[in-house]
N, C-alpha and C positions, 0 to 999 in steps of 0.2 A: 470302472471306479475312477473318480476324479483324483488327480494327484495333489491338488491344493484347494483350500477354501479361502476365498477372498471376500471381504465385507466392505462395501461402500456405505459408510455410516449416514451420509446426508447428501443425496444427489440433488444439487441445486441448479444444474445446468442442462436441463432437458434430458433426452434419452442418454443411455450409456453404451451405445453401439460401438463407439471407438474403443472404450476401455474393455468391453466384453470381448471384442475381436482379438485384442492383444493378449488378454489374460487367458482366454480359452485356447489360444494357440499353444500354451504350455500345459494344458490339461487342468486348468483351474475352474472351479465352480464358483460363480459370481453371485453374491447375495446383495441386492440393492435395496436401500431404505431411503425414505424421504427425510425422516427425522428420528433420532434415537436419543434417549436420555436415561440417566439413572440405572436401575437394575436391568431394564430392557436393553440398554446399550452394553452393559457388562455381559449379559447372557449372549448377545449376538456375536461378540468378538472373542468369547471364551476359547473357542476351538479354531479361530481363524489363523491361517498362516500369514496373511497380509491384510492390512487395513488401509483403505483409502478414505481420507477425511477432508472435509472442507472447513466448515465453521464449528462443528461439534467440539466441545472441550474434551480432550483426552488427558485426564489428570492422573495422578498416581494411583487412585482407586481403580480406575478403568484399566490402567496398565497392569496392575496387580492381578486382575481377573484374566489376563491373557496367558494361556497355558502353552501355546505353540507359536505365537506370532514372531516373525523374523523381521518385519518391516512395517512401519507406519509411513505411508506416502501421502503428503499433503498437497491438495490442489491449491497451489499458490506460492508466493515468495516468502511471506512471513510464516512463523511457526509458534507464535506466542500462545496459541490454544493447545499446544502439545507440551507435556512435561518431559522435556528432553533428558533431564537428569534421571528421572525415574525410568525412562525408556532405556537409557544407557546401562543403568543398574540391572535391568532385566535382560540385557543382551539384545535389545531390539534396535535396529537401525531406524533413524528418522531421516526421511528424504523430502526435498522440496523441489519446486520448479521455478528457478529464479529468473528465467529469461523468456517466458512465453508472452509477456505483454510489455516489453520494454518501450516500444514505440507508442503503444496506446497510452501508457501512463505519462510519457513525456508530452505527447500531443494534448492530453487532457489538462496537464499542468499549464501548458502554454495557452490553451483555450480559456482556462479560468483567468489567467492574467489578462488576456485580451477582453474577455467578457466583462471583467471588473472595470477595466480602464475605459472601455467604450460604452459601458452601461447597457449592454445588450439586453439583459433580462428586463430591466426597467423600461426600455424603449419598446421591446416586443409586447410587454404587458399593457403598455399605454395604447398601442395600436389595436390590440385585441379588444380593449375597452372602448374603442371608438374615438380615442383622442389622438390628434395628429399635431405634433410639434407644439403641444401646449403644456408639456411637462419640462420643468427646468432641469438641466443636467450640469450643475456646477461641479468643479473639481476635476474634470477630465484633463489628463496630462498627455503630452506627447511621449511615446515610448522611445522613439529615436533619440539617442543622446543620453539616455538614462543608464543606470547601473543595475545589472541583474546579479543576485547572489544565489548560488546553488550549494546547499548543505547536503553532502553525500555525493560521492563521485564514482559510484558503480556504473553499471550499464545504463540505468535510466538517467542518472545525472549527466553522463556523457552524451546520451541521445538528446537531452534537453539543451545542452550547450551547443551541440551541432545545429539543432533546429533554430536556436536563438541568434546564431551568428549572422543570419541574413536580415535581422531587424534593426540593425544600426545601434546597438547598445554601445556606449562609449567604453565600457569595461564589463567583463563577466568575471565575477569573483567566485572562487571555489574554496570551500572548506571541507577537508576530508582528513581523517586521522592517518590515512595512508600517504598523504602528500606533505612534503616539507613546505612550510609557509615561506613566501618570498620567491617562489619559482614562477617564471613565465611559461605557462603550459602551451600557449598558442598566441597568435597576435591579439593583444588586448584581453587575454584570458590569463588570470593570475591565481595561484594558490595563496590563501591568506589565513590568518587566525580567525577563530570564531568571532572575536570582538571586532576585528576590522571589517569583516563581512557584515555584521549587524549594524555597525556604525555608518558604513558607506553605501549600502545597497538601497535602491528604490523599490525593488521587488525581491523577495526572498522565497525560494522554492525548496521544500524539504524532501529529501530522498534518502531516508535512513530506515533501517529495520528497527522494530521495537524490541529493545533489550533493557536490562536493568540500568545499563549505562545511558541509554537514550531516552528513557522515560522522563517526561517533563524537561527535555533538553532545551526547549524554549519556555523559560519560566519568567517570573516577574522581572528578575534582573536583566534577562536577555531582552525583553520587550522595552525596558527603559533605555537600553542602549541603541535601539533602532530610531531611525528618522521619524519625525511626526508625520511625514508624507509617505512612509513605507507601507507596502502591502505584503501580507504574509500569505503564502500559498502552501497547502499541504495535501499531497496525494499519497502519503506514506501510511502512517498509523496515527489515529487521533490522539492517543496518550502521549505522543512525543511533545505535544503542546499542553501546557497547564491551562486548561480552558477557563477556569475562573479568573486567572490572571489576564488571559486574552480578553475576556469580556470587559474587565475593568479598564484595560488599556484602550479598547475601542470606544467605550462610553466616555472616557475622559479626553479623547482626542489625542492620546499619546502615540498612536499609529493611525494611519488613514483607513485601513480596511483589512479584510481577510477573505480568502477564497478557499474553501475547504471541500474536499471530497470524502474525508474520513473524520469520524468523531470518536471520543473516548468510549461512548456507549451508543451502540447501533442496534436498532433504530433508536433515536432519542425519545424520551418519555414526554408526557404532557408537561407543558410549561417550560420546554427547553429554551433557555434564555438567549443563546447565540442567534437563533433563527428570528428573533424579534428585532434584531438590529439592522438598520438599513444599509450599513456599510459592510455587510457580510453576504457572500454568495455561498450556498451550500448545495452540493450535489450528493446523490445517494450511493456513495462508494462504488462508482461504476467506471473509474478511470481505467481499470484493467480490461474492459470489455470491448471485444469485436468478435464477429463470427470466426475470424481467423485465429485470434488468440485463444478462444475457448477450445477450438479443435486441437490446437497445439498443446494446450494445458492437459486435456484429457489424454492425449497420446503420451506425453512425457510423464504424467503422474502414474499411469499404468506401467510404462516402461521401467520406471524406478522400481516398482514392486517386482516385476519380472526379473530384473537384473539382480536384485538381492536374493530372490528365491532360487535363481539358477546359478549365480556365481558368488553370492555372499557379499557383494558390494554394489553400489549404485553411483551414477555420475554426480549426483547432487546430494550427497549425504551431509547432514548437519552434525552428526556425531560419529565420524568414521572410527 
């Protein structure tokens, strides 16, 4: 007889051999689903000891249906699809994997910056269409000597800073609530207020979690403080930016452009307005991905569940 029942609510990353191997080592029976919603989801997790979740919404109703659950372990860094308060009230630990894709996200953020500035997508599309050097590329600027702003200075913000230091930025500005403004962090790297970063940066890259505090962190007022030549980059969460305000700023030329891997609604519906703008690059929320990062994600997500089931705590708890 199995010691535990573990439910994977939405397997989005291929097979689950890694998770199964780790979970079965403690006597768990693993139930894997591609997609669950509503009553079907509630029934599946009702008698689960642990739940591994990717993008499925685990709201208060779902949590109320859990009779035995000790831990909800999320595949990823963010946890805005899990009602952490309801879980805490039910005595359920919520755990995440904050460090599986640090370098991938930093690399993607910088790739978006380079792709926007060098107009890689436009040039590649022109060549595919049989056009060679017959498309104008106005507005390209030299990155060397410009100012990079990084909002959020956790592991990914730090990785981006380290990556960017070899590109000749005149300054790298950091805004983080954990840093006192006015500090020189490194040579030509300074902690500053949000307002100073918005005002001085040529490129602004966002590396924040989505919380009530950071929702619409970049709003109309923030965009108005940015340079008209600034480019906004987001590989964090779409709702950190007020998208209607961003669209208005882009259309009016109040900032130069945006490069986004995340949107407030994914996938976007028909008539999604930002994708219509020529000064916007959008990728499909893949900054986290490499074969290496996914293997590590699977391992750590399962290990979180095992740790709570066996010891009562996990290395990456949201609500200890």
